[in-house]
C-alpha positions as CSV (number, residue, x, y, z in Angstrom):
1,M,-95.7,10.2,69.3
2,K,-98.3,10.4,66.6
3,N,-99.8,13.6,68.2
4,W,-96.3,15.1,68.4
5,N,-95.6,14.4,64.8
6,Q,-99.0,15.8,63.8
7,K,-98.3,19.0,65.8
8,R,-94.9,19.5,64.1
9,R,-96.5,18.9,60.7
10,D,-99.2,21.5,61.4
11,T,-96.7,24.0,62.7
12,A,-94.6,23.5,59.5
13,I,-97.6,24.0,57.3
14,A,-98.6,27.1,59.2
15,W,-95.1,28.6,58.8
16,L,-95.2,27.7,55.1
17,F,-98.3,29.8,54.6
18,V,-97.0,32.7,56.7
19,F,-93.6,32.7,55.0
20,P,-94.5,34.6,51.8
21,A,-96.0,37.5,53.8
22,T,-93.2,37.4,56.4
23,F,-90.6,37.5,53.6
24,A,-92.2,40.5,51.9
25,F,-92.4,42.4,55.2
26,V,-88.7,41.7,56.0
27,I,-87.5,42.6,52.5
28,F,-89.6,45.7,51.9
29,M,-90.3,47.0,55.4
30,F,-88.1,45.8,58.2
31,W,-84.8,45.7,56.3
32,P,-85.2,49.2,54.8
33,L,-86.1,50.5,58.3
34,A,-83.1,48.8,59.9
35,Y,-80.8,50.1,57.1
36,T,-82.2,53.7,57.5
37,V,-81.4,53.6,61.2
38,Y,-77.9,52.4,60.3
39,L,-77.4,55.2,57.7
40,S,-78.6,57.8,60.2
41,F,-75.4,57.4,62.2
42,L,-73.2,57.8,59.2
43,K,-71.9,60.6,56.9
44,W,-72.3,59.5,53.3
45,N,-73.2,61.1,50.0
46,M,-74.4,57.8,48.2
47,V,-71.3,58.0,46.0
48,A,-68.2,57.8,48.2
49,P,-67.1,54.2,48.8
50,V,-66.4,54.8,52.5
51,K,-69.1,55.7,55.0
52,K,-67.9,57.8,58.0
53,Y,-69.5,57.0,61.4
54,V,-70.6,60.2,63.2
55,G,-72.8,58.9,65.9
56,F,-75.8,61.1,66.8
57,K,-74.3,64.2,65.0
58,N,-76.9,64.0,62.3
59,Y,-79.8,64.0,64.8
60,I,-78.2,66.9,66.7
61,D,-77.6,68.9,63.6
62,I,-81.2,68.4,62.5
63,I,-82.6,69.5,65.9
64,K,-80.3,72.6,66.0
65,D,-81.2,73.5,62.4
66,K,-83.8,76.4,62.4
67,D,-85.2,75.0,59.1
68,T,-86.3,71.8,61.0
69,V,-88.6,73.9,63.2
70,Q,-90.1,75.5,60.1
71,I,-90.8,72.3,58.3
72,V,-92.2,70.6,61.4
73,V,-94.6,73.6,61.9
74,N,-95.5,73.4,58.2
75,T,-96.2,69.7,58.6
76,L,-98.6,70.3,61.5
77,L,-100.4,73.0,59.5
78,Y,-100.8,70.7,56.6
79,I,-102.2,68.0,58.9
80,C,-104.6,70.5,60.5
81,I,-105.9,71.8,57.2
82,L,-106.4,68.3,55.7
83,V,-108.0,67.0,58.9
84,L,-110.5,69.9,58.7
85,I,-111.2,69.7,55.0
86,N,-110.7,66.0,54.3
87,F,-112.3,64.7,57.5
88,A,-114.7,67.2,59.1
89,V,-116.2,68.6,55.9
90,P,-116.9,65.2,54.2
91,Y,-118.3,63.9,57.5
92,V,-120.9,66.6,57.6
93,L,-121.6,66.3,53.8
94,A,-122.0,62.5,54.2
95,F,-124.6,63.1,56.9
96,V,-126.5,65.7,54.8
97,N,-126.5,63.4,51.8
98,T,-127.7,60.4,53.7
99,F,-130.3,61.8,56.2
100,V,-131.1,65.4,55.1
101,M,-131.3,65.5,51.4
102,K,-134.4,64.0,49.7
103,K,-133.5,64.3,46.0
104,G,-130.4,64.4,43.8
105,K,-128.3,62.3,46.2
106,G,-126.6,60.4,43.3
107,I,-125.7,63.6,41.5
108,Y,-124.0,65.1,44.5
109,K,-122.1,61.9,45.2
110,T,-120.8,61.9,41.6
111,L,-119.8,65.6,41.7
112,L,-118.0,65.2,45.0
113,F,-116.1,62.1,43.8
114,I,-115.1,63.2,40.3
115,P,-112.1,65.4,41.4
116,S,-110.6,62.3,43.1
117,L,-110.0,60.9,39.6
118,I,-107.5,63.7,38.9
119,S,-103.8,62.8,39.6
120,L,-101.9,64.9,42.2
121,V,-99.7,66.4,39.4
122,V,-102.7,67.5,37.3
123,G,-104.5,68.8,40.3
124,A,-101.4,70.9,41.3
125,I,-101.2,72.3,37.8
126,V,-104.9,73.2,37.6
127,L,-104.6,74.9,41.0
128,Q,-101.6,76.8,39.8
129,W,-103.7,78.2,37.0
130,I,-106.7,78.9,39.2
131,F,-104.6,80.9,41.7
132,N,-102.5,82.6,39.0
133,P,-102.2,86.2,40.3
134,I,-102.3,87.7,36.8
135,S,-104.4,85.5,34.4
136,G,-106.2,83.1,36.8
137,P,-110.0,83.1,37.2
138,I,-109.8,84.2,40.9
139,A,-107.6,87.1,40.0
140,G,-110.1,88.1,37.2
141,V,-113.0,88.1,39.6
142,L,-111.1,90.1,42.3
143,G,-110.0,92.5,39.6
144,K,-113.6,93.4,38.8
145,F,-113.9,94.6,42.4
146,G,-110.6,96.5,42.3
147,L,-108.8,93.9,44.4
148,T,-105.4,92.4,43.6
149,M,-104.6,88.7,43.9
150,P,-101.5,88.1,46.0
151,T,-98.7,85.9,44.6
152,W,-99.7,82.8,46.6
153,S,-96.4,81.0,45.9
154,K,-94.5,83.8,47.7
155,T,-96.9,84.4,50.5
156,K,-96.4,82.5,53.8
157,G,-99.5,80.7,55.0
158,L,-101.4,81.1,51.7
159,V,-98.8,78.8,49.9
160,I,-99.6,76.0,52.4
161,F,-103.3,76.4,51.9
162,V,-103.1,76.2,48.1
163,I,-100.8,73.2,48.2
164,S,-103.2,71.5,50.6
165,L,-106.0,72.0,48.2
166,A,-104.2,69.8,45.6
167,A,-104.2,67.0,48.2
168,V,-107.9,67.7,48.9
169,L,-108.8,67.3,45.2
170,K,-107.2,63.8,45.2
171,S,-108.6,62.5,48.5
172,F,-111.8,64.3,49.4
173,G,-114.1,62.1,47.3
174,Y,-112.6,58.9,48.6
175,N,-113.0,60.0,52.2
176,F,-116.6,61.1,51.5
177,L,-117.5,57.7,50.1
178,V,-116.0,55.9,53.0
179,L,-117.9,58.0,55.5
180,L,-121.0,57.7,53.4
181,S,-120.7,53.9,53.7
182,G,-120.4,54.3,57.4
183,M,-123.6,56.3,57.5
184,G,-125.4,53.3,55.9
185,S,-124.9,51.3,59.1
186,V,-127.1,53.8,61.1
187,S,-130.7,52.6,61.5
188,E,-133.2,54.7,59.6
189,E,-135.8,53.9,62.3
190,L,-133.5,55.4,64.9
191,I,-133.2,58.7,62.9
192,E,-137.0,58.8,62.3
193,A,-137.7,58.2,66.0
194,A,-135.4,61.1,66.8
195,R,-137.2,63.4,64.3
196,L,-140.6,62.4,65.8
197,E,-139.2,63.9,69.0
198,K,-138.5,67.1,67.0
199,T,-134.7,66.6,67.5
200,P,-132.8,69.1,65.3
201,D,-130.4,67.7,62.7
202,H,-127.3,69.0,64.4
203,T,-128.2,67.1,67.6
204,I,-129.0,63.9,65.6
205,F,-125.5,64.2,64.0
206,R,-123.7,64.8,67.3
207,K,-125.6,62.4,69.6
208,I,-126.6,59.5,67.2
209,V,-124.7,59.5,64.0
210,M,-121.2,60.4,65.3
211,P,-121.1,57.7,68.0
212,L,-122.5,55.0,65.7
213,T,-120.1,55.8,62.8
214,S,-117.1,56.4,65.0
215,S,-115.2,53.3,63.8
216,T,-115.4,54.5,60.2
217,A,-114.6,58.1,61.3
218,I,-111.4,57.1,63.1
219,Y,-110.1,55.3,60.0
220,V,-110.7,58.4,57.9
221,L,-109.1,60.6,60.6
222,I,-105.9,58.5,60.6
223,I,-105.9,58.6,56.7
224,S,-106.3,62.4,56.8
225,I,-103.3,62.7,59.1
226,V,-101.2,60.5,56.8
227,Q,-102.3,62.5,53.8
228,G,-101.2,65.7,55.6
229,M,-97.7,64.3,55.7
230,Q,-97.4,62.4,52.4
231,Y,-100.0,63.6,49.8
232,V,-98.6,67.1,49.8
233,F,-95.2,66.0,48.6
234,T,-96.1,65.9,44.9
235,P,-97.7,69.4,44.9
236,I,-94.7,70.8,46.8
237,K,-92.3,69.2,44.3
238,V,-94.3,70.4,41.2
239,L,-95.2,73.9,42.4
240,T,-92.8,75.4,44.9
241,Q,-89.9,73.0,45.7
242,G,-90.3,74.0,49.3
243,G,-90.1,77.7,48.8
244,P,-90.2,80.5,49.6
245,N,-87.5,79.9,52.3
246,N,-89.0,76.5,53.3
247,A,-92.4,78.2,53.9
248,S,-94.1,75.4,52.0
249,S,-91.8,72.4,52.8
250,N,-92.8,69.6,55.1
251,I,-91.0,66.7,56.8
252,I,-91.4,64.3,53.8
253,Y,-90.1,66.9,51.3
254,G,-87.3,67.7,53.8
255,V,-86.1,64.1,53.7
256,Y,-86.2,64.1,49.9
257,Q,-84.3,67.4,49.8
258,Q,-81.6,66.2,52.2
259,G,-81.1,62.9,50.4
260,F,-81.5,63.8,46.7
261,G,-80.9,67.6,46.8
262,F,-77.9,67.9,49.1
263,F,-76.9,64.2,48.9
264,N,-76.7,64.0,52.7
265,T,-77.9,60.5,53.2
266,G,-77.1,60.5,57.0
267,K,-79.3,63.6,57.7
268,A,-82.0,62.3,55.4
269,S,-82.1,59.0,57.3
270,A,-82.1,60.7,60.6
271,L,-85.0,63.0,59.6
272,S,-86.8,59.9,58.3
273,I,-86.5,58.2,61.7
274,M,-87.7,61.4,63.4
275,T,-90.7,61.5,61.1
276,M,-91.5,57.9,62.0
277,V,-91.4,58.9,65.7
278,I,-93.8,61.7,65.0
279,F,-96.1,59.2,63.3
280,L,-95.9,56.8,66.3
281,V,-96.6,59.7,68.7
282,L,-99.7,60.7,66.8
283,L,-100.9,57.1,66.6
284,F,-100.3,56.7,70.3
285,L,-102.3,59.8,71.1
286,E,-105.1,58.6,68.8
287,F,-105.3,55.2,70.4
288,K,-105.1,56.6,73.9
289,Y,-107.6,59.4,73.7
290,V,-109.7,58.8,70.6
291,E,-109.9,55.0,70.1
292,R,-111.5,54.4,73.5
293,G,-114.6,56.2,72.5
294,V,-115.1,54.3,69.2
295,Y,-118.2,52.2,68.8
296,Y,-118.0,48.8,67.1
297,E,-121.3,47.2,66.2
298,N,-119.9,43.6,66.4
């Protein structure tokens, strides 16, 4: 009987410790998610006192809408660009800074990190000035060679690249430092032994450093994918508002536009759920095909 009472008491204490975190998750994550699913089956403008049940009509309308295809393609382009620039490039630079450079490592670390201190709004405005087709510095340099700077905000493809750069300014330095810390776990003796065998740097990077830092790299890869969907929202809002003709919009901005631009809460909620499904699919593919090759030291 004493052991039973002790077990109940331990269980009660355990639940007492877990309750604050569980309460926060329920209030700020599970309940909003459940309510979003509920709203996705309704037609409501956030003002009308009555919500009209429409079933799967919101989902069907979104799938049939040609703009949905456009913003999904744009989102994938954002993800590809940010994975390339915010993951692949800092990965290589972290290797160069750790194992190739002999002098000035601290200076380069500082220079690469400083842009991350700039907010997304400020970064977007700075890029707007840099790429200004009339008075921007790039336009000035091209003008000396008789070339004309295109209006990037009205050029499909280029507008996505410029907006991606605003997200790069904010997150490149953080990703670089995280990957740099991962490089610190690689044994210097192992690198020196490889160099004694006259192994070229690119082979050392592929065969030694990448496998041993894969646990850090997979984290940065996931973060880069998330940044490709979320971080570009602010530059889109500040610079283009999704234009021209949704050429710069993405799924997150599409949700905002449906909810707070067109006051179509049902479609906004349905698009949110579809966005979550895309996240889950990407995570599933990552865990299935990428995570299995990750090396964990402990």
